[in-house]
C-alpha positions as CSV (number, residue, x, y, z in Angstrom):
1,X,176.7,129.1,352.3
2,X,178.8,128.7,349.2
3,X,177.5,127.3,345.9
4,X,180.4,126.3,344.1
5,X,179.7,127.5,339.8
6,X,179.6,123.8,338.9
7,X,176.4,122.9,341.7
8,X,174.3,126.6,340.3
9,X,171.0,125.6,338.3
10,X,171.1,126.1,334.9
11,X,167.5,126.1,333.4
12,X,168.5,126.0,329.0
13,X,165.6,127.2,326.7
14,X,165.3,128.4,323.1
15,X,166.6,131.9,323.5
16,X,169.4,131.6,325.7
17,X,169.8,130.5,329.6
18,X,169.3,130.8,333.1
19,X,171.5,130.5,335.8
20,X,171.0,130.2,339.2
21,X,173.4,130.4,342.2
22,X,170.9,131.3,345.1
23,X,167.5,130.7,346.4
24,X,165.1,128.2,347.9
25,X,165.9,125.1,345.4
26,X,169.8,125.5,346.0
27,X,168.8,126.0,349.9
28,X,170.6,128.8,350.1
29,X,168.2,131.8,350.6
30,X,164.6,132.3,352.0
31,X,164.8,135.8,351.5
32,X,166.1,136.3,347.6
33,X,166.7,134.4,344.1
34,X,169.4,135.6,342.3
35,X,171.0,134.5,339.0
36,X,172.2,135.3,335.5
37,X,170.4,135.4,332.0
38,X,171.5,135.0,328.6
39,X,169.9,135.5,325.8
40,X,171.4,134.8,322.6
41,X,171.5,137.4,319.6
42,X,168.4,138.3,317.8
43,X,166.2,136.5,320.5
44,X,164.3,137.2,322.9
45,X,162.1,136.0,326.1
46,X,158.4,135.4,326.1
47,X,156.3,138.2,327.7
48,X,156.4,136.8,331.1
49,X,155.4,138.3,334.7
50,X,156.2,137.6,338.4
51,X,153.0,137.3,340.6
52,X,155.1,137.5,343.6
53,X,158.3,139.4,343.5
54,X,159.9,142.0,342.1
55,X,162.6,141.6,339.5
56,X,166.2,143.3,339.3
57,X,168.4,142.9,336.0
58,X,171.5,144.5,335.4
59,X,173.2,144.3,332.3
60,X,176.8,142.9,332.3
61,X,177.2,142.3,328.7
62,X,175.3,143.6,325.3
63,X,172.8,145.7,324.0
64,X,169.0,144.7,325.2
65,X,165.7,146.5,324.4
66,X,163.3,145.9,327.6
67,X,160.1,146.2,327.6
68,X,157.6,146.9,330.3
69,X,153.8,147.5,329.8
70,X,153.6,150.0,327.5
71,X,157.4,150.9,327.4
72,X,160.4,149.9,326.0
73,X,163.9,151.0,327.3
74,X,167.2,150.3,325.6
75,X,169.6,149.4,328.0
76,X,173.6,148.7,328.0
77,X,176.4,147.3,329.7
78,X,176.1,149.2,333.7
79,X,172.3,149.6,333.4
80,X,170.0,148.1,335.4
81,X,166.4,147.7,335.0
82,X,163.7,147.1,338.0
83,X,160.4,145.8,337.6
84,X,157.1,145.4,339.6
85,X,155.7,142.6,340.6
86,X,153.3,141.2,338.5
87,X,154.0,143.5,335.3
88,X,154.3,142.1,332.0
89,X,158.0,142.3,330.3
90,X,160.5,140.9,328.3
91,X,164.2,141.4,327.2
92,X,165.1,141.4,323.7
93,X,169.3,140.9,322.8
94,X,169.0,143.9,319.8
95,X,173.2,143.7,320.3
96,X,175.3,141.9,318.3
97,X,176.5,139.7,320.7
98,X,175.2,137.4,323.8
99,X,173.5,139.7,326.3
100,X,174.5,138.6,329.9
101,X,172.5,140.1,332.7
102,X,172.5,139.6,336.9
103,X,168.8,139.2,338.2
104,X,167.6,139.0,341.4
105,X,164.6,138.2,342.5
106,X,162.8,139.3,345.6
107,X,161.6,135.8,346.7
108,X,163.4,133.0,347.0
109,X,160.8,130.7,345.0
110,X,160.7,133.2,342.0
111,X,157.0,132.5,340.4
112,X,156.9,133.2,336.8
113,X,153.5,133.2,334.4
114,X,153.9,133.7,330.7
115,X,157.7,132.3,330.3
């Protein structure tokens, strides 16, 4: 099933936006969630966790610092990180332009606590 760009789900936030392309709410996947995360310059998303799925995040533009548990990782274009189910994490834009990342969750109905 194809989802045209104008049919994706956009969640605007104070720190940027999440755009959803695949998953249960769109009716085009019962296995995964696929989206794009944009974090504005100097902003970060809240510390949060996903109790029902792993997350994979791939940097397309910009530079971020990703906190996972007690560890910090600097990520640049082309870098990918996997975040295990239930682990607290967040991303902060440390670059000079908007950061853009592809995000994938291992569940078509992603649960989030703390976002």
